[in-house]
C-alpha positions as CSV (number, residue, x, y, z in Angstrom):
1,X,-6.5,30.4,-20.3
2,X,-4.7,28.2,-17.7
3,X,-4.8,30.7,-14.8
4,X,-7.2,33.3,-13.5
5,X,-6.8,35.2,-10.3
6,X,-10.1,36.7,-9.5
7,X,-12.4,38.3,-7.0
8,X,-16.0,37.3,-6.6
9,X,-16.9,40.6,-5.1
10,X,-20.5,41.5,-6.2
11,X,-21.2,37.9,-7.2
12,X,-22.8,35.0,-5.3
13,X,-25.0,32.0,-5.9
14,X,-28.7,32.3,-5.5
15,X,-31.0,29.6,-4.2
16,X,-34.3,28.7,-5.7
17,X,-37.4,28.4,-3.5
18,X,-37.2,24.6,-3.5
19,X,-33.5,24.8,-2.6
20,X,-34.2,27.2,0.3
21,X,-36.9,24.7,1.5
22,X,-34.3,21.9,1.6
23,X,-31.9,24.1,3.6
24,X,-34.6,25.0,6.0
25,X,-35.6,21.4,6.4
26,X,-32.0,20.5,7.4
27,X,-31.9,23.0,10.3
28,X,-30.7,23.2,12.9
29,X,-27.3,23.3,11.3
30,X,-25.1,21.8,13.9
31,X,-22.6,19.8,11.8
32,X,-22.9,16.9,9.4
33,X,-25.8,18.4,7.3
34,X,-23.5,18.8,4.3
35,X,-22.6,15.2,3.7
36,X,-23.5,13.2,6.7
37,X,-26.6,11.3,7.6
38,X,-29.9,13.2,7.5
39,X,-31.4,13.8,11.0
40,X,-34.4,11.5,11.7
41,X,-36.5,14.5,12.6
42,X,-35.9,16.1,9.1
43,X,-38.4,15.8,6.3
44,X,-35.5,16.2,3.7
45,X,-34.5,13.2,1.8
46,X,-30.8,12.4,1.3
47,X,-31.2,12.4,-2.5
48,X,-32.6,15.9,-2.4
49,X,-29.8,17.2,-0.1
50,X,-27.2,15.6,-2.4
51,X,-28.8,17.1,-5.5
52,X,-28.6,20.5,-3.8
53,X,-24.9,20.0,-3.3
54,X,-24.4,19.2,-7.0
55,X,-26.5,22.3,-7.9
56,X,-24.3,24.4,-5.7
57,X,-21.2,23.3,-7.6
58,X,-22.8,24.0,-10.9
59,X,-23.9,27.5,-9.7
60,X,-20.3,28.2,-8.5
61,X,-18.8,27.2,-11.9
62,X,-21.1,29.7,-13.6
63,X,-19.8,32.6,-11.5
64,X,-16.3,31.4,-10.9
65,X,-15.3,29.2,-13.8
66,X,-13.3,26.1,-13.4
67,X,-10.4,27.9,-11.6
68,X,-9.3,27.4,-8.0
69,X,-10.2,30.5,-6.1
70,X,-6.9,30.4,-4.2
71,X,-4.1,29.4,-6.6
72,X,-6.0,30.5,-9.7
73,X,-5.1,27.4,-11.7
74,X,-7.7,25.8,-14.0
75,X,-8.9,22.3,-13.0
76,X,-7.4,20.9,-16.2
77,X,-3.9,21.6,-14.7
78,X,-4.8,20.8,-11.0
79,X,-4.7,17.0,-11.3
80,X,-8.3,16.7,-10.0
81,X,-11.7,18.2,-10.3
82,X,-12.4,21.3,-8.3
83,X,-14.1,20.8,-4.9
84,X,-16.7,22.8,-3.1
85,X,-14.8,24.8,-0.4
86,X,-16.2,26.4,2.8
87,X,-14.1,29.4,3.5
88,X,-15.1,29.4,7.2
89,X,-14.9,25.7,8.1
90,X,-18.2,23.9,8.2
91,X,-17.2,21.3,10.9
92,X,-19.0,21.0,14.3
93,X,-16.2,22.7,16.1
94,X,-16.2,25.7,13.7
95,X,-19.1,27.2,11.7
96,X,-21.8,24.6,10.8
97,X,-24.4,27.4,10.7
98,X,-22.6,28.8,7.6
99,X,-22.5,25.6,5.6
100,X,-25.0,26.8,3.0
101,X,-24.1,30.5,3.2
102,X,-23.6,31.6,-0.4
103,X,-20.7,33.9,0.4
104,X,-19.0,31.1,2.3
105,X,-18.9,28.8,-0.7
106,X,-16.4,28.7,-3.6
107,X,-14.4,26.2,-5.7
108,X,-10.9,25.2,-4.9
109,X,-8.4,22.5,-6.0
110,X,-7.7,19.5,-3.8
111,X,-4.3,20.8,-2.8
112,X,-5.6,24.2,-1.6
113,X,-8.8,22.9,-0.2
114,X,-7.7,19.7,1.6
115,X,-3.9,19.5,1.7
116,X,-3.1,23.1,2.6
117,X,-6.2,24.6,4.2
118,X,-8.1,21.7,5.5
119,X,-9.9,22.7,8.7
120,X,-7.7,25.6,9.5
121,X,-9.9,28.4,10.9
122,X,-9.5,31.6,8.9
123,X,-12.5,33.3,10.4
124,X,-12.9,35.0,13.8
125,X,-15.7,36.7,15.7
126,X,-18.3,34.0,15.5
127,X,-21.0,36.5,14.6
128,X,-24.4,35.3,13.6
129,X,-24.2,37.7,10.6
130,X,-21.6,36.1,8.3
131,X,-20.4,39.4,6.9
132,X,-19.6,40.7,10.4
133,X,-16.9,38.1,10.9
134,X,-13.3,38.9,10.3
135,X,-11.1,36.8,8.0
136,X,-7.3,36.3,8.1
137,X,-7.1,35.5,4.3
138,X,-8.2,37.5,1.3
139,X,-11.9,36.7,1.2
140,X,-13.1,35.9,-2.4
141,X,-16.4,37.8,-1.9
142,X,-15.5,40.7,0.4
143,X,-12.0,41.7,-0.6
144,X,-10.5,43.2,-3.8
145,X,-7.7,40.8,-4.7
146,X,-5.4,43.4,-6.3
147,X,-5.4,45.4,-3.0
148,X,-3.6,42.5,-1.2
149,X,-1.8,40.4,-3.9
150,X,0.0,41.2,-7.1
151,X,1.3,39.2,-10.0
152,X,4.8,40.0,-11.1
153,X,7.1,38.6,-13.7
154,X,10.9,38.5,-13.1
155,X,13.4,36.6,-15.2
156,X,10.6,35.0,-17.1
157,X,8.9,33.7,-13.9
158,X,5.3,34.5,-12.8
159,X,5.7,35.5,-9.2
160,X,3.1,36.2,-6.5
161,X,3.8,39.0,-4.0
162,X,1.8,40.6,-1.2
163,X,1.0,44.2,-1.4
164,X,2.9,46.3,1.2
165,X,1.3,46.2,4.7
166,X,-1.4,43.6,3.7
167,X,-1.6,41.0,6.4
168,X,-4.3,39.2,4.5
169,X,-2.1,39.0,1.4
170,X,0.8,37.7,3.5
171,X,-1.4,35.0,5.2
172,X,-3.0,33.9,1.9
173,X,0.3,33.5,0.2
174,X,1.7,31.6,3.1
175,X,-1.3,29.3,3.6
176,X,-1.6,28.3,0.0
177,X,2.1,28.4,-0.7
178,X,1.6,30.7,-3.6
179,X,5.3,31.8,-3.6
180,X,6.8,28.3,-3.3
181,X,9.3,27.2,-6.0
182,X,6.9,24.4,-7.0
183,X,3.9,26.7,-7.6
184,X,6.0,29.4,-9.2
185,X,7.4,26.8,-11.6
186,X,3.9,25.5,-12.4
187,X,2.5,29.0,-13.1
188,X,5.5,30.0,-15.2
189,X,5.2,26.8,-17.2
190,X,1.6,27.3,-17.9
191,X,1.9,31.0,-18.8
192,X,5.2,31.0,-20.6
193,X,6.0,28.4,-23.3
194,X,9.4,26.8,-23.3
195,X,10.0,27.9,-26.9
196,X,10.1,31.6,-25.9
197,X,12.9,33.1,-23.7
198,X,12.3,36.5,-22.1
199,X,15.0,39.0,-21.5
200,X,14.8,41.4,-18.6
201,X,13.5,44.2,-20.8
202,X,10.4,42.2,-21.6
203,X,9.5,41.3,-18.0
204,X,7.7,44.6,-17.3
205,X,5.7,44.2,-20.5
206,X,4.8,40.6,-19.7
207,X,3.9,41.5,-16.1
208,X,1.5,44.2,-17.3
209,X,0.0,41.7,-19.8
210,X,-0.5,39.1,-17.1
211,X,-2.1,41.6,-14.8
212,X,-4.5,42.7,-17.4
213,X,-5.4,39.2,-18.6
214,X,-5.3,37.2,-15.4
215,X,-6.1,39.5,-12.5
216,X,-9.9,40.2,-12.4
217,X,-11.0,43.1,-10.2
């Protein structure tokens, strides 16, 4: 399937003992530990740190699949391979301490990860316990997607709408331009073939089918 909107609630990657040792060896996490130079005081080798990053992506693919966590589009239709995304930004000015936090890591396409979100801070609270922080967007691990966003079909177009009174749904849709004409056209083109035309009476049926098939609770 070309699109999958999903929640990762109840799922997260797990580190092996050797991977945990690498992360411990990189501490203190103050920024740059993800892809920068290894601190001279660290016993961790760069090749081991880089191998950990590759392993993280492989672990994420197993629980998430090759679908962008934000726009739901499969990497075959994104124009580039999926990237490892830090929900709370990992930069020095933001949350370097959460750079290897399992529930802060997911996969996203280049457009969502770099072009649209970039270093925008979607977290607040700056709590040591990651789960105690508040997030302005639908959090892949903490929120049920269908409580904030719904997929609708109207006039043969696959549309994204926020649930009433969901600020997170509204912010997520705005930040990742999920309701833009370009993204609506792309989704519709992927889900609905050009050979089939849908009358109004079929929209409800198709909408329900899309919800059952593409929205994972």
